[in-house]
C-alpha positions in Angstrom: 0.0 0.0 0.0 1.3 3.5 -0.9 0.4 6.4 1.3 0.8 9.9 -0.4 0.5 13.1 1.5 -1.1 15.8 -0.6 -0.9 18.6 1.9 -2.9 19.9 4.9 -5.2 16.9 5.6 -5.4 15.4 2.1 -4.1 11.8 1.6 -4.2 9.3 -1.2 -4.0 5.6 -0.5 -3.3 3.4 -3.5 -2.8 -0.3 -4.3 -3.6 -2.6 -7.2 -4.9 0.2 -9.4 -7.4 1.3 -6.8 -7.2 4.6 -4.9 -8.9 6.3 -2.0 -8.6 10.1 -1.6 -9.4 11.9 1.7 -10.3 15.5 2.1 -9.0 16.8 -1.2 -8.2 20.4 -0.4 -5.8 20.9 -3.4 -6.5 23.8 -5.7 -6.6 26.5 -3.0 -4.1 24.8 -0.7 -1.2 27.2 -0.2 1.1 24.2 0.3 0.4 23.1 -3.2 1.0 26.3 -5.0 2.4 25.4 -8.5 1.6 21.7 -8.0 -0.9 19.5 -9.8 -4.3 19.3 -8.2 -5.9 16.8 -10.7 -5.9 13.6 -8.6 -7.8 10.5 -9.9 -9.5 8.5 -7.2 -12.0 5.6 -7.1 -13.3 6.8 -3.7 -13.3 10.2 -2.0 -13.9 10.4 1.7 -15.0 13.8 3.1 -14.7 14.3 6.9 -16.7 17.5 7.1 -17.9 20.5 5.2 -15.2 23.1 5.8 -13.6 24.4 2.6 -10.1 23.1 3.6 -11.5 19.5 3.6 -14.4 19.4 1.2 -12.0 21.1 -1.1 -12.1 19.9 -4.8 -14.5 17.0 -4.2 -17.1 18.2 -6.6 -14.7 18.8 -9.5 -12.8 15.5 -9.0 -15.8 13.3 -8.4 -17.6 14.6 -11.5 -14.5 14.1 -13.6 -13.6 10.6 -12.5 -17.0 9.4 -11.2 -15.5 8.8 -7.8 -17.7 7.2 -5.2 -18.0 9.8 -2.4 -18.5 8.8 1.2 -19.6 11.5 3.6 -22.3 12.3 6.2 -25.9 12.6 5.0 -26.0 16.4 4.9 -22.8 16.7 2.8 -24.2 14.1 0.4 -27.4 16.2 0.0 -25.2 19.2 -0.8 -23.2 17.2 -3.3 -26.4 15.9 -5.0 -27.3 19.5 -5.6 -24.0 20.0 -7.4 -24.7 17.1 -9.8 -23.0 14.2 -8.1 -24.9 10.9 -8.0 -22.2 8.3 -7.0 -22.7 9.0 -3.3 -22.7 7.0 -0.1 -24.4 9.0 2.6 -23.5 7.7 6.1 -23.5 8.8 9.7 -21.4 8.1 12.8 -21.2 4.3 13.4 -22.0 3.4 9.8 -19.8 1.0 7.9 -19.4 0.4 4.1 -18.0 -2.9 2.8 -15.8 -2.3 -0.3 -13.6 -4.3 -2.7 -10.5 -3.1 -0.7 -12.0 -3.8 2.8 -14.3 -1.3 4.6 -14.8 2.2 5.7 -16.3 3.0 9.1 -17.4 6.4 10.1 -16.4 7.4 13.7 -16.9 10.6 15.7 -14.8 13.7 15.7 -15.2 16.7 18.0 -15.3 19.8 15.8 -17.9 21.7 13.7 -19.1 21.4 10.1 -20.6 23.9 7.7 -20.4 24.3 3.9 -19.7 27.7 2.4 -21.7 28.0 -0.8 -21.5 31.5 -2.4 -23.0 33.9 0.0 -24.7 31.1 2.0 -23.5 28.8 4.7 -25.1 25.3 4.6 -25.5 22.9 7.4 -22.8 20.2 7.0 -24.1 17.8 9.6 -21.7 16.3 12.1 -17.9 16.1 11.5 -16.4 12.6 11.2 -13.3 10.6 11.3 -12.7 7.3 9.5 -11.4 3.8 10.2 -10.3 2.5 6.8 -9.3 -1.1 6.3 -7.4 -0.9 3.0 -6.1 -4.2 1.7 -5.6 -5.5 5.3 -4.0 -2.4 6.8 -6.1 -0.4 9.3 -5.9 3.4 9.1 -7.4 5.9 11.5 -8.0 9.3 9.9 -9.0 11.5 12.8 -10.2 14.4 10.7 -10.4 17.8 12.4 -10.9 17.0 16.0 -10.2 17.9 19.6 -8.9 15.2 21.9 -11.7 13.0 23.2 -11.8 10.0 25.6 -13.4 7.6 23.2 -10.1 7.5 21.2 -9.2 4.8 23.8 -12.2 2.9 22.7 -11.1 3.2 19.0 -7.7 2.0 20.0 -9.2 -1.0 21.9 -11.5 -2.0 19.0 -9.1 -1.6 16.1 -5.5 -2.7 15.7 -4.4 0.5 14.1 -1.5 0.4 11.7 -1.5 4.1 10.8 -3.0 7.0 12.7 -3.3 10.3 10.8 -3.6 13.0 13.5 -4.0 16.8 13.4 -1.4 18.6 15.5 -1.8 22.3 14.6 -3.9 23.4 17.5 -6.3 26.4 17.4 -9.0 24.5 15.4 -7.9 20.9 16.4 -5.7 19.0 18.7 -2.2 20.5 19.3 1.0 18.4 19.7 0.4 17.8 23.4 -3.1 16.6 22.8 -2.1 14.5 19.9 0.5 12.7 22.0 -2.2 11.9 24.5 -4.2 10.5 21.5 -1.3 8.2 20.7 -1.4 6.8 24.2 -5.1 5.9 23.7 -4.9 4.8 20.1 -1.6 2.8 20.2 -0.9 2.9 16.5 2.1 1.3 14.9 2.8 4.5 12.9 1.6 8.1 13.3 1.6 10.7 10.5 0.9 14.3 11.6 -1.4 16.5 9.5 -3.3 19.8 9.6 -0.3 22.0 10.6 1.8 24.7 9.1 -0.6 25.4 6.3 -1.2 28.9 7.8 0.6 30.6 10.7 -2.3 30.1 13.1 -1.7 26.3 13.0 2.1 26.3 13.1 3.4 23.4 15.1 6.8 22.0 16.2 6.6 18.8 14.2 10.2 17.6 15.1 9.4 17.8 18.8 6.2 15.9 18.2 7.9 13.1 16.3 10.6 12.8 18.9 8.0 12.5 21.7 6.1 10.0 19.7 9.3 7.9 19.3 9.8 8.1 23.1 6.4 6.5 23.5 7.5 3.6 21.2 5.4 4.8 18.2 7.2 5.6 15.0 6.4 9.0 13.5 6.8 10.1 9.9 6.3 13.6 8.6 5.7 13.6 4.9 6.4 16.4 2.5 3.7 17.4 0.1 3.4 14.8 -2.6 5.8 12.5 -0.8 4.8 8.8 -0.5 5.7 5.9 1.7 5.1 2.2 1.2 3.4 0.4 4.1 
């Protein structure tokens, strides 16, 4: 399995000519200035409605007929934009797929969809447990630290945890280190930091502290990939 970091909270998982794209904030992402934003994906997962996560979902899904998994309210919005290959879900729901499954789990945040001069209800924010060809990935989405991360760690043997560390809108590095204690992943990849000054974080210190806990940490550059 190849994991590619596309910047901010956007990731692409690929194997055997099948790919899953999460929170495709590409075209307006300042970390991707001058880089390609045309990413083909069989599935797109959307954690919540904020523009730095919903991102380019409409354009990419229409172009590639990607199956889009999101909460019910975001699916309704995407229907109004002409998408029809949608899987509306809610917290606790699970979808079986040809690569494994996607389960929607809670995140502690907010969710709204900017649409011109209007702001549309985006339902509840979500995280995802993704079983991708036998590997278990926890994508926390935008979230504060919450105690049920321990339950997630107890229920799932997590290979990779994708955790926000930028603070201000989400967990900071201190909270993310607490999350590692509860989740007990084999590998942690930080996200949602240094895109703008308000979410700057000391990623080197975070990775060092993660290693001290016995959990390997990897910070990926934009468009950098690793094989798991």
